[in-house]
Every structure is written in C-alpha cells, then in structure tokens.
N, C-alpha and C positions, 0 to 999 in steps of 0.2 A: 167266563161265565162265573167262578170265583170271586172277583172283583165284584160284579152285579149283584152277587147273591150279599154282601157286605152292606151295597145299598139297600138291601133287602130285611137288614138284620135290627130289629129293634131295639138292641141291646147297646148299638151305638147311635151317637148323638144325632140330631136330625140334619143340622147343616155339614156334618162328616157321612151321613150316606146322599146327600147332594154330592158333597166332592167325590165320591166313590161314580157317580155316574157322569161328572166331567172327566173322571181319569177315563172310566172304561172309554169316553168317544175320544181320547185324547188317545188312550192305544189302538183303538180302531183304524184312528187316521193312518197310524204310524205305519200299522199292519198292511193297511193298502199300498202306500208310501213303498214300503222295502217290499215285504214279503209278496204280494201282488203285483207288483211292480216288478221286481226281478221275474216272477211267471211269465210276465206279460211278455219281458225281452227275451224270455225262452221262446216261447210261441211264436215272437217276429222272428225270430233267426232260426224256424224250426228244426229246434232241437227235439230229438226223439228220442232221448234218454230217460228210462222209467225208474222212478223210484223204488225202493226194496218191495214195497209190497204192489208194485206192478202198474202205477199213475203215472200216465203223462202230465205236463206242464198245466195244459189245458184242461184237463181231467179234475187237477188239482184244484184249478180256479171254481170250474163248476162245483166242485163239492163245496169249497169255502163260503161260494154265495148262499146253499143252503144253509150252511151255520150260520152265516151274519146275519142271515134273515130270522133266522128263529132267534140269536139273541138280539135282534132290534124289537123284535115283539117283547120281550123278556123287560128290556131297557124302559120301551115304551110306559109298560103297566109300571115299573119300578117307579119311573118318572111323574105319573099321575100321581099314584099313592103318597109318594114323597109330599107332590105339588100339595095334596088336599090337606095333608098335616101342617104343611108349614102356614096352611091360610087357617089354619088354628090358632097361630103364634102372630096373627094378621102381618105374614109374610106371602106376598104375594107377587108374580110374571102377570099384568091384565093386559089385556086388549087397549091399544088407542083408541076404538071406537068404543068402548066400555066405559070413560071418561065423561064427565060431563064439560060443557061448552067450555067453560073457566080453563078445565085443567089441559085442554086439546089447546088452546088459545096458548099455557103457559108454555108447552111443550115446544108448540111450534117456533115461539122464540129462541127457547134452549137451542133448536136446532137452527136456527138462523145465525146465532150469535156464534154457537160452538161447531157445529158440523157442515153447515153449508158453503163454506168459502174451502172445504175439502172435496165437494163433492166433483167429480169428473163423469157426466151422461154421456153415453155414446151410440147414435143412433147407427145403426148398420143396414146399407142400400146399396146400392151400386156404385156409387160414389163414396159409400164409408165402407171399406172391407171390416168384416166381422172382428169385433176386439180381441186383444189378448185379454184370456181371463186368469189371472193369478192363482198361486197354490193357495189352499186353504182359505178361499174367500167365500163369504157370504155374498149373495148377487139377487139384484130382480131383474127378472126381465119382464118390460114392460112393453104393452101396444096402446095405441090410441088414433083415431081418423089421421091420416095425412092430410096436410093442405091439398096438395095437386093429383092426387090419385084416389081411386076408391078401396084403394087397399090400406090397409093399417100402415101406419108407423112404425117400426121397431126397434128398441131400445136397451140395450144393457145399464145398469145401475149399479157397481160397487157400495158396498157399506162399510166404510172407512174404519173398521174394527182395526187396534193396534197402530193408531197414530194419536196416539192421548185422549182418544174419543173409548168411552165406554162402550157394550155391549147394550147393558141394563141400564135404561136414565132414570133415574131417581124420583116420584112423583110424590111421596110422603111418606114419612117413617119410613117403612119396611116394604111398600109397593115400588114397583117395576114396571116400565114397557120398554119392551125392544127395541132395537134404534130403529132396526128396518120396517117396524111397524108405523114410527115415525116420519121417516123417508117417503114411505108407500103413500099414506095418508095426507102429503104433503108434495105429491109430485106438480102438481102447478108449481110450485118454486121452481122448476128445474124447466120445466117445458111451458111457460108462459101464455096466457091465452086457450090452455089446451084444459077440459076437467072430463071428459070421457074417456079415462084411464082403466084400463085391466092390465094386471099384473101376476107373476107367480116369484118365488123365494126359489132359489139353486145354489146349491153348495158343491166343491170340486176340490179332488185331490190329484197331485200330479206324481208322476212316476218319481221315485228317488235313487233310485238302483241305475246312475247313470256315470259311472266310477272311471275314468280314463287310465289307460295302463301306463301304469308308472313308469316303466323302466327305461322307457322310450322318451321320454320327457327329460330335455336339459335344462329346465329351470320347475322346479316342482310347486312354487308360489303360482307362476303364472300357472300351471296346469290345473292349478285346484279354483284359481279365480274362474279358469273357461269350465271346470266341471259344474263351477258353482253356476254358470251362467246356460250351460247345458241343463240342468235341474230346474231352473225358471223356466225354461220351456219345451220340458219334458213330457210326453203326450199325459192327458188325463187318464186315470185308473179308475175313477167314480165320481161319477155324478147324484147327489141324493136331491130329491125333492119329496116335497109333499104329497099325499095322496089325496086326489080329486084334482091334480093340476092340470090345467086346460090341455088336452091331450094335443092339438095342434102346435103347440108351445112347445111342449115336452118331446114331441119328434124334430122338432127343427132344432131346437138345442143338441139335440141326442146326434143327428146328421152334422150340422156345422162341426160339431165339437171330437166328431170320427169316432163318438161311443158305438157301442153294442147294446140295443135294448134290452137283449135276453141277460146280459152278464156285466154290463158297466152300470148302469141306474139302478137306483135304490130309491122305495118312498118310506115315508115314514109319518109320523102324525104329530102335528102341531112343530116344537120347536126345532129348529136345523141347527147344527152346530153347536151340540152341547157342551163342546170343551171349555165355552167359554162361559160357564155355570160358575165356575172356579172364581168368577169376581163375586158374587154371590155368596161364598162359601165362608167369608172372614168378618161377615157382621158381627159386631161386638155383642153377642145375647151368649152370655156366658151356658147357661142351662143347653141351650144348643150344640155345644162343640166341647171337643177333649178338653179337660182341664189344661192349663198353660204348662208346660213342660219348658224348666229352665236345666241345661246341662249343667251337671255339677264338675268343676276340676278334680281330676284323679287324684286318688287318695296320697299319691307320693307326688304331687307335685301343687300341693295344698300352699305350700311358703313361696308366694310371689317374689318376695325380697329376694330370694334367693336363687342365685343363677341354674337355669335349668340343667345346663353342664353340668353341675355338682351334683344333680339330683340323678342325673341319666349315670354317674359314673358309679354314685353311691349302690344304686341296684342293679347294676348291670344291663339291665333290660327293663321297659314297663312297657304294658299290654294296655292299650286305648281302646274304649269300645263306645262306638258314637251311634246315635247323639246322646246317650245317656250321659256321657262324659264330654266335657266343652272342647271341641275341636280349636276353638279359639286360645282358649288356656292351653292347649297344650301344643299343635301341631303350626298354627299362627305364631303363638310363644315362640317356639322352638327356632322359626324362621327368624322371627323378628329379633329377637336376642343376637343370634346368628349375624344379624344386620349390621348392629349396633358394638356389637365386641370387640374391643381391640387386638385381641388374641385369634381375633378367626383369619383365615387367610384366603378361603376360599369356598365357594358354595356351589355344589352344582344339583340341578333337579328335571325333574320329568314332569312337563305338563299336558295332560290330555284336555281336561273341562277346568274353566276357572270361572271367579266372577271377580266383578269391581269391588262389590262390597267388603269381602275379605280380606284385599289389600295387598294379595298374591305378587302380585307384579310390582305394586307401589315398592313393597317389601325387597326385592330382588333388585329394583332399580336403586333403593335405599342403599344397599349394600356395596354396590357397584361406585356409586357415588363416594361411598368412605374409603373405598381404595380398596375392595376386598375383588378377588378372581369370580368371575359367576361367569356360570356356563350353564343353559338353558337348552333342554330338547323338547323342543313346542310341535305336537301331532295336529298338525296341519290338515289331518284329514278325519281329526274326530266327526263324527254324521252329525250332522246339523250344528255344527261349533265350528265350521269352517272358517266361516267369516271372522267370528270373534277371534279365531286362534289368529287369525292372520293378522290383526288389528294388536294383540298381546305383542305377537313377535316384531310388528313395526315399534312399537313402543320402546321394547327392551334393545332392539338393535340401538337406536337411536340414542339410547344412555349407554351405548359400547359395550354392552352385555354381549358373549358369546354365544349366537344362537345358533342351531342346526335344529332339522325336521327330521332326525332318524338315518334309519337305515333303510335304501333303497329297495320295496317292496314288500316291506311290513311296515304295519303300524307299532309305534310305540305306544302301547296299552298301560304298561307298569306305573307305577306309583310310588317315586324312590326320590328321597331328600338328602344328599351328601353335604356334612359340614366338616371342616377341613380346620383343626385350632392347634394352635401352636401352645404345648403344654410341657413347661420343665423341658428348653432347649429339642422337644420332639416334636413331631406331630401327630398329632391325635385323631381319628376320623369318630363322627359321629353320623348316625345314618336313620332316617324314618322310610320304612318299608309298609305301604297300605295295601288294603283292598278297595279303597274308593279315591276318588279324587281330589285334587285339593282345592275343593269349591266349599265356602262355608252353608251355600244355602241349599246346597243336598246332604251336606254332614249333620243338619239339622231333621231331617226328614229320611235319609237312608242308615241301616243300620249298619257300619262298618265298621273294619278294625286295623287297627295301625303296629306297629314297633318301633320306639322309641330304643337305639341300643348303640355302645360302644364296644360291641364286642370286634376284638379285632380282626377277626377272620370276615366276619359281614362288609367290615368299610375294606379292607382290600380288595373283596369281592364287588364291594358298589364302586370302588375306582374302576376294576376292570370293566364293570359294565359300561361305565359312562364312555370310559375308551373304546370298545366298542360301538356305543351309539353315536361318537362326533366323528369316527371314521369308518366304519359297517365292517370292519377287517373283524372275520370271526376264525380266521385261522391259529390253532395252537391255542385258543382262548381256554382258561381253566379256572373253572370257580370251584372254591373250596368248600361252600355251606348254601349259598343260595341257590335255587335252580333255576335256570332261565328259559322259555320259550322263545326262539324256537329250536334252542339248540339240543336241550335234553330234558325236559318238563315232561313229555308224552314219555316217553320211554321209562324215566324215573316213577311215574305213575302204574308205568304198565308192571314195571319191573315189583314197585311195592305191592298189588295184585297180587302176583306170583308167589311173591315172599308168604302172604297169608295160607293163598291157597297151600304152598308144600308145608307149610306149619300144621292145617288141620291135617292132612295125609300122615303126618308123623304123630297123629294123635293128640296134638294141642290146640289151643284154643286160636282162631281166626276170627278178626273183626275187622270191616271196615266201616269208616263213617264220613260221608262226604255233604258239605254245605257249599251249593254252586246257585248261581242263576239259571246256568241253561246245563243239561247234560246231552250231547247230541253228537260228539265223535263215537265213530261206528268200533272202530278200534279197542277204545275204554269199555264200552257197551257188552260187547263180546266177552270182553275179560271178564267183568262184573256175572255176567251169566255163568262164565266157567267156574268162578269164584263160588257161587252161590251153590252149581252144582256138586262142587267139592264139600261143601257144608261150612263154608264160611258166611258168618251174619254179616249184611248189607245195610247200612242206613242210610237213605241220601235223602236230604231234603233241598229239595229244588223249587227254585221260586217260579222259571216259568218254562220252558222246555224242557220234554224230556222226552228220548226217542225210547229208552228203558220201560219194560213193561214187567210189572212186580207179580208177587204171587201167582204166576203161571206154572200150573204144574209139570213136575218134569223139567223144571229149567228155570224160575226165581223165587221156588217156593223160601228162599233164604232173605229175600229181599223187601224191604220196607221202602216205601217211597212217599213222601209227603211234603206238602209244601203251605208255607206263613204267609198269611194276609190279614194283614193288622193295621195298627196306626202309622207303621212307620213301615218303608218298602225294604223288605231285606236285599242287603247285596254284600254283605261281607260271603267271602270264601273260606272254608276251612275245609283241611282234611287231616284224617287220622287214621294210622294202620296200628292195628294192638303190638302185632310184630314178637309176639312171644312174651310180652310185659312190658316193654321196653315205652310202648305208650308211644308213640311218633306223631306230634302235631307238625300242620305245616299251617301258615295263611299265606296270602296273595293275590293279586290280581284278577288271576286266569280263570277263567270258566271253563269246563270241559265240552270244547267246542272244537272242533276240526279250525275254525278261523285262530283262535286263542293258542291252541296249542303250537298249529303249524304257519302261521301267517303273520302271527305279531308279537312283539319282544314283551315276554311277561314276566316278573317277577315274583317266586314264592319261596318263602325263607322258614326257615325250621324254626322250633320254638323249642329252647330245650329247659329253660327255669322251669322247676318245678312248681312254684306257684301260678305262673302263668299256664302251665299245662293245665291245672285245676282251675284257672279259671275257663279256660276253652271248653273242658269236659263238662264244666255246669253250665257253658251256652248251649251244648249240644243236647246233655241232658234234659235242660230244660224246654228244649224246641221238641225233643223226640217224644216228653211227657205231655206236651201242650193237648189240651183240648176246649180251645175255643177259640184261637185263631187257625188252627190247622184245618189242610184236609189230606185226605189218604187217595192215591192212587189205586184204584181196582185193574184187574188183570187187563181189562180190554180198555183202558186208557183215561176212562172217566174218572173222575173224584169225587169223592163223597166227605161231607163235613164232619169233623171227629168231636163236634160239638155237643157238650152233656148237658142234660137240660139241670145244672145246678149254679143257682145264684150266687153261690159262696167262690164258683171256679173264678181264677185268676188266670188272665191270656198270658202268656210266655213273653211277652215285651214288656208288659210292667212288673212282670216278676223282676228281670233283667234290670230296669230301670229302677225297682224298689233297690236293688242287690246293690247296686252302684250309689246310693244316697247311705246304705246303710254302711259301705266302706268308709265313706265320707267320713261320719259322723265319728270313726277308729274307735270303735266299741269293740274290741275281738270278739266277746261271748255273744254281741248282736251278729258280727259276720256267721259266728256259728250255726246260730237259731237259724238267720236267713235263709244259708244254706242249706240246712236241713229242712225248713217250712218249703223252702222251691222244690225238692226233691220229691216232701209229700203231698203237693199242693194239688199235683194232678194224678 
C-alpha cells in the first residue's frame, strides 16, 4: 500500500510513479511465490499450527486474498490515472485495433521478423496433453473451429517476453502496443487457414518455496540444481485473468491447472503482468523522471592516484554510504587495487548476489591470475539467484580459485571482503564489511552502508570468520569485535536491550534505535515491549514486515515505528544503544528475523570512530525527522503518511545525498551548516 501511494503522489515525477506501479506488481508476484507458496505447502501438509493470533494457514490465505483484491483495485485506479496523465505528454499504451491499416501492417511485419520465429503454439487435445505453463509467463488461450469435429480446437500461446523481445512495441515516438495484442491479432500466422479466433490472456505464478533438506545432500551443487528444477515445475499459486474473460475458458484453465477458483484465480482490468512496465520507465524525458543521480567518491577517497590502502591506513576506518557515495569508487576500487597490488598476498570474500557489469568475479579471477591466494564463499542458495551463482562459482573454480558454499544448514548472507597485504615485513589485514550485496546495480538503487578498515581485531575476526565458513567448524570460535549469527548476534542484541532497561531502572536514560528491513523475531519483539514498559525510548525504522505494534497502551507507548519509501530502496541495517552515554553503533547484514539470527551467517560490526558515529547519528536523525518519504505505523499495524503540506520540505534521501556532496566539496563550514540544515528541515 505504501508503494502504491507513491504511484499516486503528484510530487513524484510521472515516469517514476509508473515505476512504482511496476514495483508493486513485481512485489506482488514475489509475495505469491514465496509467502502464499509457503502457506500452500502448509495446507497441503495438513499443518494445524496456528499463528499467535489464532489463524490457520488456510485462513491466512483467505485473508490475504481479500487484501490483494483491495490493493488490485487501488493499483488499477492508480494506473488508469497515470495512463491518462502520460497521454498529456503523448505517451500511451494503445490497442492494436485502434491503429490504421498501415500501422497494423508495420507491426505485423515486425512480428514476422522479430517474434514469430520464437513462437511455439501448442494445441491440447487427446493426442496433445495440456502444455507446461512456465512461471511468470503471459499467455493466450485460443479457440477456433476444429477441422474434423464440431468442437473448438484449443491452443495455448506463450508470449515470448524475456528472450530479447520487449513487451511494449514502439509504434511511433512514445506510443506502444503490447506484444500480446500483436500476437492475438495475427493468429492466422500461427494457425494458417483459420480466421475465426477467440482468445483470452492469462498470467501465472508458481510456488518458489521448494527448498530441499540440505543436511542430507551429498553434493550441494547438485541439490540446488534439483531445487531449481523443482521450482520450475512447482504448483501454480496464482492465475490472473482479465475481467470479463470467457467463463468456459476460465473454468477450463482453472481445472487443468489444478487451481481453486475461490482462492487462486484473480481478475483485473486491462493490462496483465504490469511488472513489465519497467520497460517504459526509462524513456528519455528528463522532466518526467528524477534528476540524474551521479554518486560521488567518498570525501576521504578523492585522490584516486593514491593507493586506497594508504587512505584506509590514514583514517583507520571509512564509512561508505551508497548510493550517495560511489560503490565503484570505493568497494570495486578496493578489490581492483587488491587484485593488482604486488604486496597483496590473499583475498577472501563472501558472495551472495553480484552482477556482470560490476566485474567482481572478473577482478577475483584477475587476482588469482596475478598469483594471489583467492578464496570465495559463494551462497548458491540465494533466492532467485541460484542459477547465476552456480555460474559464478563455476567460473571462479575454472580460474583455480578456492570456492566453498558455506556452512551446511546456514545461508551465508554476510557481506565481507578481506585483503591480506604484506607491509614492512608483516601481514596487514584490510576489511570491508557491508550491509548490501557486492552488486553494482543494486548499489545504485539501494541505500546501504559499508565499513573499510584496517583495525587489527576486526581483521583477526574476519580471518576467523572465513575459517568458520570454509570448514564449518564452530567450536571455540572466538570473535573479539564483530558479532556473528548464528553464534551470538541474537543474544548480543537481547543483552543490549536488557542493559538499556537496567539503565532506566537506575534513573538513567534509555534509548534504542534500529534500522532494519524487517522485524519479525518474537524474542526480540518481546524484549522491545519490555524495554518500552520500563521507559526506554525505542525508535524503529523498518522498511518491510514489522511484527511489533507501537503506541499500544500499557505495552509499547514508548515505541515509534516508521517506514521510508522513496526514490531509493532503504536496505541498510543500523543498531544503536545509548548505554549510559557510550552511544554504541553497529552496522551489518542482519535483519531482526528468526531466519537471519538463527539460520544464516550474518556479520555485524561495531562502529567506534567518533566521526563515523556522528555520521550514523545524522542518518538516523534525518530518517526519524523525515516528513516527506516516511510512514508511521499505528497501534493496529496500519500506516499513515507523515507527509506535511510544505512545498519546501526536503525528503530524507535527498538530504543525505546533498550532505555527501557537501562533504566532497571539502568545505568545513559548509559541512556544519549542512548538518544543522538537515536537523532543522523537518
């Protein structure tokens, strides 16, 4: 709902509002594949366990359907409004049949040249079984008079999006026709000699909750490949059709796909699979998009002629803020210099998600080719990136790199890069610990933090971490500085909450601040309730799911929960504890979820340098004081926008972007003014 609100917010540029429609559609698909898929498996397994509020898996699915239908209506209205506004700028998704004969002829030829060779029409009858319908596919179900019987022939035609063919085909300037309409109006090419066609469109999503038991797998790589096959053929959890679809065809599809018409079939108005609208959001019309964002190099890394290792040694620790500060100018530079530096002896790295453009894998291979010892822990169970990560792992192994897949039973979700360099006849460790993936694409779209440091104890801990990851041996592992899940992170968070409670009981200040993607762990939620009851002030910035309910009388009156929805996806994790004025800050990869704290290898590091603490305080203050991009949770779990009717108000993300730019300009007075300005704006 918060994402959809951004699609209706007139303060957002028009094409950015269209992007929020696409984001919502993509999020909804993933929700069905993962969340509803998991509930479906519970129903199939006759799981009777109820949620804390007494709901069975089936009841949860039923309640979700009602909410999804409400949100779908909201989305339809928002998309219609945006479409009408786009027409004022001569941008339109138009119907094939509204084109003149010349326009239709041109599209028919485009189809013949670029799409038709990719088409595979499939008849289903007693001689041809019902075809496999792939996940997230847009399809036509087509009927026409059969040659030898009085009944209609029935065919399925898949729209081949994702094979280098766009969904929206340009007619002229900024007018587009959906590919499925071009196919539907040229069915005679697929079925020569026929002319009396009837058709409907449908879209399906399959269950993605198909994980196999890792502990019994002799070969993890083979197990993941089997899991990917399982997912490809997993049961369909959702079919979306147009309102007014032929009832007979809808009933036939529902039965053939093994769906429940009351739970699994959804109707919508107009365009299906709106996630494909991402294609149109990049149109080169500057006034309809956010101003271009060019990340700046961190103000301590401006001298690119000087070794990054010298910069890190001088500073001791450098805090990176992406996407405001360049990922390529810091993290990629760090790895690149390590790959080429003759003094570097070894590189160790965790990889959860990456991309080709960032060249992370290329740089690791380059390092190995340059004679350095390279070890990489590749998480091949990263959801929806398994196939990519298997490919990366194979490339790395072919280059002679030591590749492991982490600890059995745990996903390696931590983001750590360790470089070991010989300096003055001894080994010096340099470490990067991040909140986000080593992925240049998301580094431009997600807000994340990273720490570059040469701290001795953090370096020793990083070495111990990689020994744990490559051996799986956990006994007597001791970490002096960083905090690791599943070893001690959850206990450490709970211990620090208890310390704040104790301070308040002794008449001192108690303050906890957490920024996380999700807050679901029951034990931590209960601890935060106890903290609130004791008088500890708790500020929570939670982007996604939050189990806790704030401002409930006699329970959580001292807790505030907000969510930030803006241009960039909030992804960083920050934890702050007042601790009687010690002001302890931590950043890392872990969200406050049972799976992160107990079933994943996560790394959280303390931030001890005073100037870096001040930067984290600035971030948290700016987010908590925001009245442009923020939403506040009510006691019933719903959200209300905190946006003020003030044309001069500046959103928190833009403020932090400006702050990074001011620091780069190197004006100390400007930095102070900017700091004060950010505090005063909201």
